[in-house]
C-alpha positions as CSV (number, residue, x, y, z in Angstrom):
1,M,34.6,7.5,-33.3
2,P,35.1,3.7,-32.8
3,V,38.3,4.4,-30.8
4,V,36.5,7.1,-28.7
5,L,33.6,4.7,-28.0
6,A,36.0,1.9,-27.2
7,L,37.9,4.2,-24.7
8,V,34.7,5.4,-23.1
9,A,33.3,1.9,-22.9
10,T,36.5,0.6,-21.3
11,A,36.7,3.4,-18.8
12,A,33.1,3.0,-18.0
13,A,33.5,-0.7,-17.5
14,V,36.5,-0.3,-15.2
15,I,34.9,2.4,-13.1
16,G,31.6,0.4,-13.0
17,F,33.5,-2.7,-11.8
18,V,35.2,-0.8,-9.1
19,F,31.9,0.7,-7.9
20,W,30.2,-2.7,-8.1
21,S,33.0,-4.4,-6.1
22,T,33.1,-1.7,-3.4
23,N,29.3,-1.8,-3.1
24,N,29.4,-5.5,-2.5
25,I,32.0,-5.1,0.2
26,D,29.9,-2.5,1.9
27,Q,26.8,-4.6,1.6
28,R,28.5,-7.6,3.3
29,A,29.9,-5.3,6.1
30,I,26.3,-4.0,6.7
31,E,25.0,-7.5,6.9
32,R,27.6,-8.5,9.5
33,Q,26.8,-5.4,11.5
34,T,23.1,-6.1,11.4
35,T,23.6,-9.6,12.6
36,M,25.7,-8.3,15.5
37,V,23.0,-5.8,16.5
38,T,20.4,-8.6,16.5
39,Q,22.6,-10.7,18.8
40,V,23.4,-7.8,21.1
41,L,19.8,-6.8,21.6
42,Q,18.9,-10.4,22.3
43,S,21.7,-10.7,24.9
44,K,20.5,-7.6,26.7
45,R,17.0,-9.0,26.9
46,D,18.4,-12.2,28.3
47,A,20.7,-10.4,30.7
48,L,17.8,-8.4,32.2
49,L,16.0,-11.5,33.2
50,K,19.1,-13.1,34.6
51,D,19.8,-9.9,36.7
52,Q,16.2,-9.9,37.9
53,G,16.2,-13.6,38.8
54,G,18.9,-13.2,41.4
55,V,16.6,-11.0,43.5
56,A,13.1,-12.2,42.7
57,I,13.8,-16.0,43.1
58,W,15.0,-15.7,46.7
59,D,13.7,-16.8,50.1
60,E,14.5,-13.4,51.6
61,A,12.5,-11.6,48.9
62,V,9.5,-13.9,49.7
63,L,9.7,-13.0,53.5
64,H,10.3,-9.2,53.1
65,A,8.5,-8.4,49.9
66,D,5.7,-10.9,49.5
67,R,4.5,-12.2,52.9
68,T,5.3,-8.9,54.7
69,F,6.1,-5.7,53.0
70,D,9.3,-4.1,54.3
71,R,9.7,-1.0,52.3
72,E,13.2,-0.2,53.4
73,W,14.4,-3.8,52.7
74,V,12.7,-3.7,49.3
75,H,14.3,-0.4,48.4
76,A,17.8,-1.5,49.5
77,N,17.8,-5.0,48.2
78,M,15.6,-4.8,45.1
79,G,15.1,-1.2,43.8
80,L,18.5,0.3,44.7
81,W,20.4,-2.9,44.0
82,M,18.9,-3.4,40.5
83,H,19.7,0.2,39.6
84,S,23.2,0.5,41.0
85,F,24.6,-2.9,39.9
86,F,22.6,-3.6,36.7
87,G,21.5,-0.2,35.5
88,H,17.7,-0.9,35.6
89,D,15.8,2.4,35.1
90,R,12.5,1.3,36.8
91,S,11.7,-1.4,39.4
92,V,8.2,-2.1,40.5
93,L,6.8,-4.5,43.1
94,L,3.2,-5.5,42.3
95,D,0.9,-7.4,44.7
96,A,-1.4,-10.3,43.8
97,Q,-4.0,-7.8,42.5
98,N,-1.4,-6.1,40.3
99,R,-1.3,-3.0,42.6
100,P,2.0,-1.2,42.9
101,L,3.5,-1.5,46.4
102,Y,6.9,0.0,45.6
103,L,8.3,2.0,42.6
104,M,11.9,2.9,41.9
105,E,12.8,5.5,39.4
106,E,16.5,6.1,38.5
107,G,17.7,4.7,41.9
108,K,15.2,6.6,44.0
109,A,11.9,5.5,45.6
110,A,9.0,7.2,43.9
111,P,5.3,7.5,44.7
112,T,3.4,4.4,43.5
113,S,0.9,6.7,41.7
114,R,3.5,7.3,39.1
115,F,3.2,3.6,38.0
116,Q,0.4,4.9,35.7
117,N,3.1,6.5,33.5
118,I,4.5,3.1,32.5
119,A,1.5,0.9,33.0
120,S,0.4,0.9,29.4
121,G,3.7,-0.7,28.3
122,V,4.0,-3.0,31.3
123,M,0.5,-4.4,32.0
124,P,0.1,-6.5,28.8
125,L,3.3,-8.4,29.8
126,V,2.0,-8.7,33.5
127,Q,-1.2,-10.3,32.2
128,Q,0.9,-12.6,30.0
129,L,2.8,-13.8,33.1
130,R,-0.3,-14.1,35.2
131,T,-1.7,-16.4,32.4
132,L,1.4,-18.6,32.6
133,I,1.1,-18.8,36.4
134,A,-2.6,-19.7,36.2
135,A,-1.7,-22.5,33.7
136,G,0.4,-24.1,36.4
137,Q,3.9,-23.3,35.3
138,L,4.8,-21.7,38.7
139,D,3.5,-24.9,40.5
140,D,5.7,-27.0,38.2
141,F,8.8,-25.1,39.4
142,L,7.8,-25.2,43.1
143,V,7.3,-29.0,43.0
144,G,10.6,-29.5,41.0
145,R,9.2,-30.4,37.6
146,T,11.0,-27.5,36.0
147,E,14.3,-25.8,36.7
148,A,13.0,-22.2,36.6
149,P,9.8,-20.4,37.3
150,P,7.8,-18.7,34.5
151,T,9.1,-15.3,33.5
152,V,8.3,-12.8,30.7
153,C,10.7,-10.4,29.0
154,D,10.1,-8.5,25.8
155,F,10.6,-5.2,23.9
156,A,7.9,-2.6,24.5
157,L,7.0,1.1,24.4
158,V,7.1,2.4,28.0
159,N,5.9,5.9,28.4
160,G,6.5,6.5,24.7
161,Q,10.1,5.2,24.9
162,P,11.5,1.9,23.6
163,A,12.5,-0.4,26.5
164,I,13.2,-3.9,27.6
165,V,10.6,-5.1,30.2
166,G,11.2,-8.2,32.4
167,I,8.7,-9.6,34.9
168,S,9.4,-12.4,37.4
169,P,7.3,-13.8,40.3
170,I,8.6,-13.5,43.9
171,V,9.2,-17.1,44.8
172,S,11.4,-19.3,47.1
173,N,14.7,-20.4,45.6
174,T,14.9,-23.3,48.0
175,R,11.2,-24.3,47.4
176,T,10.8,-24.7,51.2
177,L,8.5,-21.7,51.8
178,A,4.8,-22.5,51.4
179,H,3.1,-21.0,48.5
180,V,-0.6,-20.1,48.1
181,P,-1.6,-20.2,44.4
182,G,-2.7,-16.7,43.1
183,S,-1.0,-14.8,46.0
184,E,2.4,-14.3,44.5
185,S,3.8,-10.8,44.0
186,L,5.6,-9.8,40.8
187,M,8.8,-7.9,40.3
188,V,8.9,-5.7,37.2
189,S,12.2,-4.3,35.7
190,V,12.4,-1.7,33.0
191,R,15.5,-0.8,31.1
192,F,15.0,2.0,28.6
193,L,16.8,1.7,25.2
194,G,18.1,5.2,25.5
195,A,21.3,7.1,25.6
196,D,23.0,4.9,28.2
197,T,22.2,1.7,26.3
198,V,23.4,3.3,23.0
199,S,26.6,4.5,24.6
200,E,27.3,1.1,26.0
201,M,26.7,-0.6,22.6
202,M,28.9,2.1,20.8
203,E,31.7,1.5,23.3
204,Q,31.6,-2.3,23.5
205,Y,30.9,-3.1,19.8
206,L,32.4,-0.1,18.0
207,I,29.2,1.1,16.5
208,D,29.3,4.7,15.3
209,D,26.7,7.4,15.9
210,A,23.8,5.1,17.0
211,A,20.3,5.9,18.3
212,F,16.9,4.3,18.8
213,V,14.3,6.2,16.7
214,R,10.6,5.7,15.7
215,T,11.1,6.6,12.1
216,P,14.0,5.5,9.9
217,S,16.3,8.2,8.6
218,A,16.4,9.0,4.8
219,D,20.2,9.3,5.0
220,P,21.7,6.5,2.8
221,D,24.7,6.3,5.2
222,R,22.4,5.3,8.1
223,I,21.5,1.6,8.7
224,S,18.1,0.9,10.3
225,Y,17.3,-2.3,12.2
226,P,13.6,-2.7,13.2
227,V,13.1,-3.8,16.8
228,I,9.9,-6.0,16.8
229,N,8.5,-7.6,19.9
230,Q,7.4,-11.2,20.2
231,A,3.8,-10.3,19.2
232,G,5.0,-9.0,15.9
233,R,4.5,-5.3,16.9
234,F,6.9,-2.6,15.8
235,V,8.7,-0.9,18.7
236,A,11.5,1.2,17.3
237,F,14.4,1.4,14.8
238,F,18.0,1.1,15.9
239,E,20.0,3.3,13.6
240,W,23.8,3.7,13.3
241,T,26.3,5.0,10.8
242,G,27.4,1.9,8.9
243,D,31.0,0.9,8.6
244,R,31.7,1.0,4.8
245,P,35.2,-0.3,4.0
246,G,34.3,-0.4,0.3
247,R,33.7,3.4,0.2
248,L,37.1,4.0,1.9
249,M,38.8,1.9,-0.8
250,L,36.8,3.7,-3.5
251,G,38.2,7.1,-2.3
252,H,41.7,5.8,-2.9
253,T,41.1,4.0,-6.2
254,V,38.9,6.4,-8.2
255,P,41.3,9.4,-8.4
256,V,44.0,7.1,-9.8
257,L,41.7,5.7,-12.4
258,V,40.4,9.1,-13.4
259,A,44.0,10.4,-13.7
260,V,44.9,7.5,-16.0
261,I,41.7,8.0,-18.1
262,L,42.3,11.7,-18.4
263,A,45.9,11.1,-19.5
264,G,44.7,8.7,-22.2
265,A,42.1,11.2,-23.3
266,V,44.6,14.0,-23.6
267,L,46.9,11.8,-25.7
268,F,44.0,10.9,-27.9
269,L,42.9,14.5,-28.4
270,L,46.4,15.5,-29.4
271,L,46.4,12.8,-32.0
272,L,43.0,13.8,-33.2
273,R,44.0,17.4,-33.5
274,K,47.0,16.4,-35.6
275,L,44.9,14.3,-38.0
276,R,42.4,17.0,-38.5
277,S,45.0,19.5,-39.6
278,S,44.6,18.5,-43.2
279,S,42.1,20.4,-45.4
280,A,40.8,17.1,-46.8
281,A,39.7,16.0,-43.4
282,L,38.0,19.3,-42.7
283,Q,36.1,19.2,-46.0
284,E,34.9,15.6,-45.3
285,G,33.9,16.6,-41.8
286,R,31.8,19.4,-43.1
287,R,30.0,17.1,-45.5
288,L,29.4,14.6,-42.8
289,A,28.1,17.3,-40.5
290,E,25.6,18.5,-43.0
291,H,24.3,14.9,-43.6
292,E,24.1,14.1,-39.9
293,A,22.2,17.3,-39.2
294,A,19.4,15.9,-41.3
295,H,19.7,12.2,-40.7
296,D,19.6,9.7,-37.9
297,K,23.0,8.4,-37.1
298,L,21.8,4.9,-36.2
299,T,19.5,4.1,-39.1
300,G,20.6,6.6,-41.7
301,L,16.9,7.7,-42.1
302,P,15.8,11.3,-42.0
303,N,15.6,12.7,-38.5
304,R,12.8,14.8,-36.9
305,T,14.3,18.1,-38.2
306,N,14.4,16.8,-41.7
307,F,10.9,15.3,-41.4
308,D,9.4,18.5,-40.1
309,A,11.0,20.5,-42.9
310,H,9.9,18.0,-45.5
311,L,6.3,17.9,-44.2
312,A,6.0,21.7,-44.2
313,R,7.5,21.9,-47.7
314,I,5.1,19.3,-49.1
315,L,2.0,21.0,-47.6
316,R,3.3,24.4,-48.9
317,E,4.1,23.3,-52.4
318,Q,1.5,20.6,-53.2
319,K,-1.5,22.7,-54.1
320,A,-2.8,20.8,-57.1
321,P,-6.3,19.3,-56.9
322,G,-6.4,15.6,-56.2
323,T,-3.2,15.6,-54.1
324,S,-3.6,13.7,-50.9
325,I,-1.3,13.0,-48.0
326,A,-1.0,10.1,-45.6
327,L,0.9,10.3,-42.4
328,L,1.7,7.2,-40.3
329,M,3.2,7.6,-36.8
330,L,4.8,4.4,-35.5
331,D,6.0,3.4,-32.0
332,L,7.5,0.1,-31.0
333,D,5.9,-2.0,-28.3
334,R,8.0,-3.7,-25.6
335,F,11.2,-2.0,-26.9
336,K,12.3,-0.9,-23.4
337,Q,12.2,-4.6,-22.1
338,V,14.5,-5.7,-25.0
339,N,16.8,-2.7,-24.3
340,D,17.0,-3.3,-20.6
341,T,17.3,-7.1,-20.9
342,L,19.9,-7.4,-23.8
343,G,21.6,-4.1,-23.4
344,H,21.8,-0.8,-25.4
345,Q,23.9,-2.3,-28.2
346,A,21.2,-4.9,-28.8
347,G,18.6,-2.1,-28.7
348,D,20.5,-0.1,-31.3
349,D,20.7,-3.2,-33.5
350,L,17.0,-3.7,-33.2
351,I,16.2,0.0,-34.1
352,R,18.5,-0.4,-37.1
353,S,16.8,-3.6,-38.3
354,V,13.3,-2.0,-37.8
355,G,14.2,0.9,-40.0
356,E,15.4,-1.5,-42.7
357,R,12.2,-3.6,-42.6
358,I,10.0,-0.5,-42.8
359,R,11.9,0.7,-45.8
360,L,11.5,-2.7,-47.5
361,V,7.7,-2.6,-47.0
362,V,7.0,1.0,-48.2
363,G,9.7,1.3,-50.9
364,T,11.9,4.2,-51.9
365,D,9.1,6.6,-53.1
366,V,7.8,7.2,-49.5
367,M,9.6,9.1,-46.8
368,V,10.5,7.1,-43.7
369,A,12.0,9.0,-40.8
370,R,13.2,8.1,-37.3
371,L,11.8,10.8,-34.9
372,G,13.8,9.6,-31.9
373,G,14.0,6.6,-29.5
374,D,11.7,3.9,-30.9
375,E,9.4,6.4,-32.9
376,F,9.2,6.4,-36.7
377,A,7.1,8.3,-39.2
378,I,6.0,7.5,-42.8
379,L,4.9,10.3,-45.1
380,A,3.3,9.4,-48.4
381,V,2.1,11.9,-51.1
382,T,-0.1,10.7,-54.0
383,H,-1.7,12.4,-57.0
384,N,-5.1,11.2,-58.2
385,R,-4.5,7.7,-56.8
386,P,-5.2,6.3,-53.3
387,F,-2.5,5.2,-50.8
388,D,-3.8,2.2,-48.9
389,A,-2.4,3.2,-45.5
390,M,-4.2,0.4,-43.6
391,A,-2.8,-2.3,-46.0
392,V,0.7,-0.9,-45.6
393,S,0.3,-0.8,-41.8
394,D,-0.8,-4.4,-41.8
395,R,2.3,-5.4,-43.7
396,I,4.5,-3.4,-41.4
397,I,2.9,-5.0,-38.3
398,E,3.4,-8.5,-39.8
399,T,7.0,-7.7,-40.7
400,I,7.9,-6.2,-37.4
401,G,6.3,-9.1,-35.6
402,R,8.8,-11.5,-36.9
403,P,11.7,-12.4,-34.6
404,F,14.8,-10.2,-34.7
405,D,18.2,-12.0,-34.6
406,L,20.4,-10.0,-32.2
407,G,23.6,-11.9,-31.9
408,H,23.0,-14.9,-29.7
409,F,19.4,-13.8,-28.9
410,K,16.1,-13.5,-30.6
411,A,13.9,-10.5,-29.7
412,H,10.2,-10.1,-30.3
413,V,8.6,-6.6,-30.5
414,G,5.4,-5.2,-31.9
415,V,4.4,-1.9,-33.4
416,S,1.5,0.5,-32.9
417,I,0.5,2.8,-35.7
418,G,-1.5,6.0,-35.9
419,I,-2.8,7.0,-39.3
420,V,-4.2,10.3,-40.6
421,E,-5.2,11.1,-44.2
422,D,-6.0,14.5,-45.6
423,N,-6.0,16.8,-48.6
424,A,-2.6,18.2,-49.0
425,A,-3.9,21.6,-50.0
426,A,-6.0,22.0,-46.8
427,A,-3.7,20.3,-44.2
428,E,-1.6,22.1,-41.6
429,P,1.6,20.4,-40.3
430,R,1.1,20.7,-36.6
431,E,-2.6,19.6,-36.8
432,L,-1.7,16.7,-39.0
433,V,1.0,15.4,-36.6
434,R,-1.3,16.0,-33.6
435,K,-4.1,13.9,-35.2
436,A,-1.6,11.1,-36.0
437,D,-0.3,11.1,-32.4
438,I,-3.9,10.9,-31.1
439,A,-4.6,7.9,-33.4
440,L,-1.3,6.3,-32.2
441,Y,-2.3,6.9,-28.6
442,E,-5.6,5.2,-29.2
443,A,-3.9,2.2,-30.9
444,K,-1.7,1.7,-27.8
445,A,-4.7,2.1,-25.5
446,S,-6.7,-0.5,-27.5
447,G,-4.1,-3.2,-26.9
448,R,-1.0,-2.3,-28.9
449,N,0.4,-4.0,-32.1
450,R,-2.3,-2.5,-34.3
451,A,-3.1,0.4,-36.5
452,M,-5.8,3.0,-36.0
453,V,-7.1,5.7,-38.4
454,Y,-7.8,9.1,-36.8
455,E,-11.4,9.9,-36.3
456,E,-12.9,12.9,-34.6
457,H,-14.3,10.9,-31.7
458,M,-10.7,10.0,-30.7
459,N,-10.1,13.6,-29.9
460,E,-13.2,13.5,-27.7
461,L,-11.7,10.4,-25.9
462,L,-8.5,12.3,-25.3
463,Q,-10.6,15.1,-23.8
464,L,-12.3,12.5,-21.6
465,Q,-9.0,11.6,-20.1
466,H,-8.7,15.2,-18.9
467,T,-12.2,15.1,-17.6
468,I,-11.4,11.9,-15.6
469,E,-8.3,13.6,-14.2
470,G,-10.4,16.6,-12.9
471,E,-13.1,14.4,-11.5
472,L,-10.6,12.1,-9.9
473,R,-8.9,15.0,-8.2
474,A,-12.3,16.0,-6.8
475,A,-13.1,12.5,-5.7
476,L,-9.8,12.2,-3.7
477,N,-11.0,15.2,-1.7
478,R,-14.3,13.6,-0.9
479,N,-15.3,10.5,1.0
480,D,-18.4,9.3,-0.9
481,Q,-17.1,8.1,-4.3
482,L,-13.9,6.1,-3.9
483,S,-13.9,2.8,-2.1
484,V,-11.9,-0.4,-1.7
485,A,-13.1,-3.9,-2.5
486,F,-11.4,-7.1,-1.5
487,Q,-10.9,-10.3,-3.5
488,P,-10.2,-13.4,-1.3
489,L,-6.9,-15.3,-1.5
490,V,-7.5,-19.0,-1.1
491,D,-5.0,-21.6,0.2
492,Q,-4.7,-24.3,-2.6
493,K,-4.6,-27.3,-0.3
494,S,-7.2,-26.5,2.4
495,R,-9.3,-24.2,0.2
496,K,-9.5,-21.8,3.2
497,V,-9.6,-18.0,2.7
498,I,-6.2,-16.9,4.1
499,G,-6.3,-13.2,3.0
500,A,-7.5,-10.8,0.4
501,E,-6.3,-8.3,-2.3
502,A,-7.4,-4.7,-2.0
503,L,-8.8,-3.2,-5.2
504,A,-9.7,0.4,-5.9
505,R,-13.3,1.2,-7.0
506,W,-14.9,4.5,-8.1
507,Y,-18.6,5.2,-8.4
508,H,-19.2,8.6,-9.9
509,P,-22.7,10.2,-9.3
510,K,-22.8,11.3,-13.0
511,Y,-20.9,8.7,-14.9
512,G,-21.6,5.7,-12.7
513,Q,-19.1,2.9,-12.1
514,I,-15.8,3.9,-13.7
515,S,-13.5,1.0,-14.6
516,P,-10.0,0.9,-12.8
517,G,-8.6,0.2,-16.3
518,R,-9.7,3.7,-17.2
519,F,-8.9,5.8,-14.1
520,I,-5.8,4.1,-12.7
521,P,-3.6,4.9,-15.9
522,V,-4.8,8.5,-15.7
523,A,-3.8,8.6,-12.0
524,E,-0.3,7.2,-12.9
525,N,0.2,9.7,-15.7
526,T,-0.9,12.8,-13.7
527,G,0.8,12.1,-10.4
528,L,-2.5,11.3,-8.5
529,I,-1.5,7.7,-8.0
530,E,0.3,8.5,-4.8
531,Y,-2.9,10.0,-3.2
532,L,-5.0,7.1,-4.6
533,G,-2.4,4.6,-3.4
534,E,-2.4,6.0,0.1
535,F,-6.2,5.8,0.2
536,V,-6.2,2.1,-0.8
537,L,-3.3,1.3,1.6
538,R,-5.1,2.9,4.6
539,R,-8.3,1.1,3.9
540,A,-6.4,-2.2,3.5
541,C,-4.5,-1.7,6.8
542,E,-7.7,-0.9,8.7
543,L,-9.1,-4.2,7.5
544,G,-5.8,-6.0,8.3
545,A,-5.7,-4.6,11.9
546,S,-9.1,-6.2,12.5
547,A,-8.0,-9.6,11.1
548,P,-4.5,-10.5,12.4
549,G,-3.0,-13.5,10.8
550,R,-4.6,-12.7,7.4
551,T,-2.6,-11.6,4.4
552,I,-3.8,-8.3,3.0
553,A,-2.3,-7.5,-0.4
554,V,-2.0,-4.0,-1.8
555,N,-0.8,-3.0,-5.3
556,I,1.8,-0.2,-5.3
557,S,3.0,1.8,-8.4
558,P,6.5,2.6,-9.4
559,T,5.8,6.3,-8.7
560,Q,5.0,5.5,-5.0
561,L,8.1,3.3,-4.6
562,R,10.4,6.0,-6.0
563,N,9.3,8.4,-3.3
564,P,12.0,8.5,-0.6
565,Y,9.3,9.2,2.0
566,F,7.0,6.3,1.0
567,S,8.4,3.9,3.6
568,N,7.7,6.5,6.3
569,Q,4.1,6.8,5.0
570,V,3.6,3.0,5.1
571,F,4.9,2.7,8.7
572,D,2.8,5.6,9.8
573,I,-0.3,4.0,8.4
574,L,0.6,0.7,10.1
575,H,1.1,2.5,13.4
576,Q,-2.1,4.5,13.1
577,T,-4.3,1.5,12.2
578,G,-2.5,-1.1,14.4
579,M,-1.9,-3.6,11.6
580,R,1.0,-5.9,12.0
581,P,3.7,-5.4,9.3
582,V,3.9,-9.2,8.8
583,D,0.3,-9.3,7.6
584,L,0.9,-6.7,4.8
585,E,1.9,-7.8,1.3
586,L,2.9,-5.1,-1.2
587,E,2.4,-6.1,-4.9
588,I,4.8,-4.7,-7.4
589,T,5.2,-5.1,-11.2
590,E,8.4,-6.0,-12.9
591,S,8.7,-2.5,-14.3
592,I,9.8,-1.6,-10.7
593,L,12.5,-4.3,-10.9
594,L,13.7,-2.7,-14.1
595,D,14.0,0.6,-12.3
596,D,17.6,0.9,-11.2
597,E,16.9,3.8,-8.8
598,N,18.5,3.5,-5.4
599,I,15.4,4.8,-3.6
600,S,13.2,2.0,-5.0
601,G,15.6,-0.7,-3.9
602,Q,16.1,1.0,-0.4
603,N,12.4,1.1,0.1
604,L,12.0,-2.6,-0.8
605,R,14.8,-3.6,1.6
606,T,13.3,-1.5,4.4
607,F,9.9,-3.1,4.0
608,R,11.3,-6.7,4.0
609,A,13.5,-5.9,7.0
610,A,10.3,-4.9,8.9
611,G,8.5,-8.1,8.0
612,I,6.4,-6.8,5.2
613,Q,6.0,-9.3,2.3
614,I,6.8,-8.4,-1.3
615,A,4.9,-10.0,-4.2
616,L,5.7,-9.7,-8.0
617,D,2.5,-9.3,-9.9
618,D,1.7,-10.4,-13.5
619,F,4.8,-12.7,-13.5
620,G,5.8,-14.0,-16.9
621,T,4.4,-11.3,-19.1
622,G,7.6,-9.3,-19.5
623,Y,11.2,-9.9,-20.3
624,S,13.2,-9.3,-17.2
625,S,11.7,-11.0,-14.2
626,L,14.1,-13.9,-14.0
627,S,17.3,-11.8,-14.2
628,Y,16.1,-9.3,-11.6
629,L,14.7,-11.6,-8.9
630,K,18.1,-12.0,-7.2
631,R,18.7,-8.3,-7.1
632,Y,15.4,-7.6,-5.3
633,P,14.3,-10.8,-3.5
634,V,10.5,-11.2,-3.3
635,D,8.4,-13.5,-1.1
636,R,5.7,-14.3,-3.7
637,I,5.1,-14.3,-7.5
638,K,1.7,-14.1,-9.0
639,I,1.2,-16.0,-12.3
640,D,-0.7,-13.9,-14.8
641,R,-4.3,-14.8,-15.7
642,S,-3.3,-15.1,-19.3
643,F,-1.5,-18.4,-18.5
644,V,-4.2,-19.6,-16.1
645,S,-7.0,-19.1,-18.7
646,Q,-5.3,-21.5,-21.1
647,L,-4.6,-24.3,-18.7
648,A,-5.6,-27.6,-20.0
649,E,-4.1,-31.1,-20.2
650,G,-1.3,-31.1,-22.9
651,H,-1.4,-27.3,-23.4
652,V,1.9,-25.4,-23.5
653,S,0.7,-23.1,-20.7
654,V,0.9,-26.1,-18.3
655,A,4.6,-26.5,-19.0
656,I,5.2,-22.8,-18.7
657,T,3.3,-22.7,-15.4
658,Q,5.2,-25.7,-14.1
659,A,8.5,-24.1,-14.9
660,I,7.5,-20.9,-13.1
661,V,6.4,-22.8,-10.0
662,T,9.6,-24.9,-9.9
663,L,11.8,-21.8,-10.3
664,A,9.9,-20.0,-7.5
665,H,10.0,-22.9,-5.0
666,A,13.7,-23.4,-5.7
667,M,14.2,-19.8,-4.6
668,D,12.0,-20.3,-1.6
669,I,9.3,-18.1,-3.1
670,E,5.6,-18.9,-2.9
671,V,3.3,-18.8,-5.9
672,T,-0.2,-17.4,-6.4
673,A,-2.3,-18.0,-9.5
674,E,-4.7,-15.2,-10.6
675,G,-7.9,-15.5,-12.6
676,V,-8.9,-19.0,-11.6
677,E,-12.4,-19.5,-13.0
678,S,-13.0,-23.2,-13.1
679,E,-12.4,-26.2,-10.9
680,K,-10.4,-27.8,-13.7
681,Q,-7.9,-24.9,-13.6
682,A,-7.7,-25.1,-9.8
683,T,-7.0,-28.9,-9.9
684,I,-4.2,-28.4,-12.5
685,L,-2.7,-25.6,-10.4
686,G,-2.8,-27.8,-7.3
687,K,-0.9,-30.6,-9.1
688,L,1.7,-28.1,-10.3
689,G,2.3,-26.9,-6.7
690,C,0.8,-23.4,-6.6
691,N,0.4,-22.2,-3.0
692,T,-2.5,-19.8,-3.3
693,L,-5.4,-19.3,-5.7
694,Q,-7.4,-16.2,-6.6
695,G,-10.3,-15.8,-9.0
696,F,-14.1,-15.9,-9.7
697,L,-14.2,-19.6,-8.9
698,F,-14.0,-18.6,-5.3
699,S,-15.2,-15.0,-5.3
700,G,-15.0,-11.7,-7.0
701,A,-14.1,-8.5,-5.2
702,V,-16.5,-7.9,-2.3
703,L,-17.2,-5.1,0.2
704,P,-15.2,-4.8,3.5
705,A,-18.2,-6.1,5.5
706,K,-18.5,-9.2,3.3
707,I,-14.7,-10.0,3.5
708,T,-14.9,-9.6,7.3
709,T,-17.8,-12.1,7.4
710,I,-15.7,-14.5,5.3
711,F,-12.8,-14.1,7.7
712,A,-15.0,-14.7,10.7
713,D,-16.3,-18.0,9.2
714,P,-14.9,-20.9,11.3
715,A,-14.3,-22.8,8.1
716,N,-11.7,-20.2,7.2
717,A,-9.9,-20.2,10.5
718,P,-6.1,-19.9,10.0
719,E,-4.2,-23.2,10.7
720,R,-0.9,-21.7,11.8
721,R,0.6,-18.3,12.5
722,R,2.9,-17.0,9.8
723,R,6.6,-17.1,10.7
724,L,8.0,-13.6,11.3
725,R,11.2,-12.7,9.4
726,T,13.8,-11.6,11.9
727,H,16.8,-10.9,9.7
728,A,17.5,-7.9,7.5
729,A,16.8,-8.5,3.9
């Protein structure tokens, strides 16, 4: 077996390294392609203005298109020229009142009434240019203070299609023709980002199978680049099939590796077959098989099959009066973090050590079994004398709470215990295990690392969970119970409200206000969290759309992030509500970072590429935050309130918080402190360098109308606009 494990581990390590290397190669290739697409789109936008300037900034254009309108001259020298030589799809001449005098569509003069088809995408930019002219920028050009007149060029949706729109005033290039302020005509050029543009980019830059789309594809082979205009509005995605040299190399490498591994496996099997030819080996193998069928391989303790059989036999045979039975179900707390952080070998060593410690506490007269994973059971049978299950549990909790020495690391775990005691003559195996499981569930729900004895009301609480599930399903189909409250986010330096965190609230007509701590875990365990999360996200985006420049934070669950269509849902809500992606902040927990699913990582990268911020909530309460920050970069970490509540001069929490802030700032990550309840805490956090504060010192969660009033207060006016992220994450 050690040889088998060594061969498997070696093969897995080699193949894993190959996959890791090729994935890195592909990732760097994708980053280069994304940078190239950014530069190409920028150059096309610049080229449109340059093309347009050769016609609009021209004495002849002033004479034939502005002072007097010569339709034939305009068509030949402006509309037809721009289409034939530069590929512009639409050209429009607007008078001083923004009325269309001439319209070119695909190289042909068209009725000016059809300007309405493109007006919604063009007129905001026209108004922007009129504002620049009214501010005197055109006069600056005409008197020689500037080298070029004011122009506007940006990405926009024109008649439902992504396009580049450029607008220039019709002015004299020699500056010799008189100009009356406010009388200038405008030339509008539109080039759609359609099939022709895509074909040009594919031919010139060797991009494969490209297209402009409104919704990113779920195909992992497709690369999506968000096209965002200067106002921060989403226009479209540019998608193409990425060049993945690593995958090509992988196709040549893996077959060779597999062949070598298979050859080694065949040789080993032949040797094994030879060794097992002796009768002594067969007899030893039979004995070991019988033992392993009833015992856990890792700890040597009885396994679940052995435990179930032993429990049934005890309850069947122990019929004497005064015989009592005590069943303890144990489940380790925080074992997954240790396993994920230090590796499965360390996790196995920990399980083995836990079994040894439990055995030392209870002795050899009591059955200790490992039921699987990090679950254990203790079964004690006594005759005419009590078994103090709670005292034994306290000793186990104290023993398991001591550090475990795992090679070069020390691990800390806890244990939750459910206890049931009964008369052996009247007990039934399944009912006994069910009651112990209920007590264990209640121990975990009460804060973990404790023991709970089964009581009948615990069964009622479990039934209450089912009741909450049913009522929550009904509430999600109504609009009069669930709501969203918002807790302000405060800038540490200026003490201004810069945003808010969205928090779910549920008022039931029969049960009153139901705590989120009660219904959100139920939603996560029953699959309702996606519907609840969509409800909260939509309400948050509706508020964010009415308060541009404010950060609106929304918590998302691992279940939502694992959904391959979650990114589409977020972008649909942003589009429907009109909220800017750059104002949205999605809060995740480190359990998502521990999740190695490709879908979760792809969703995070898509959000960051579109400008959505990512915050890591409850930072410092787990085991894996530091090692996973580089894999999934975040924009903000939130220090858990358990650290903030203990802040005082000289307290160890100050040093821990300082270390977190220093680490975050070194990685260009902002820091928010939760649960700030006193000015003393706020002062210490300010000295430590926290960027944002949140807590009852400033405000609890308030209704949307109240947070809107807070945003509208001039004292909370934003000092600067948040910088948009323009690169792919």
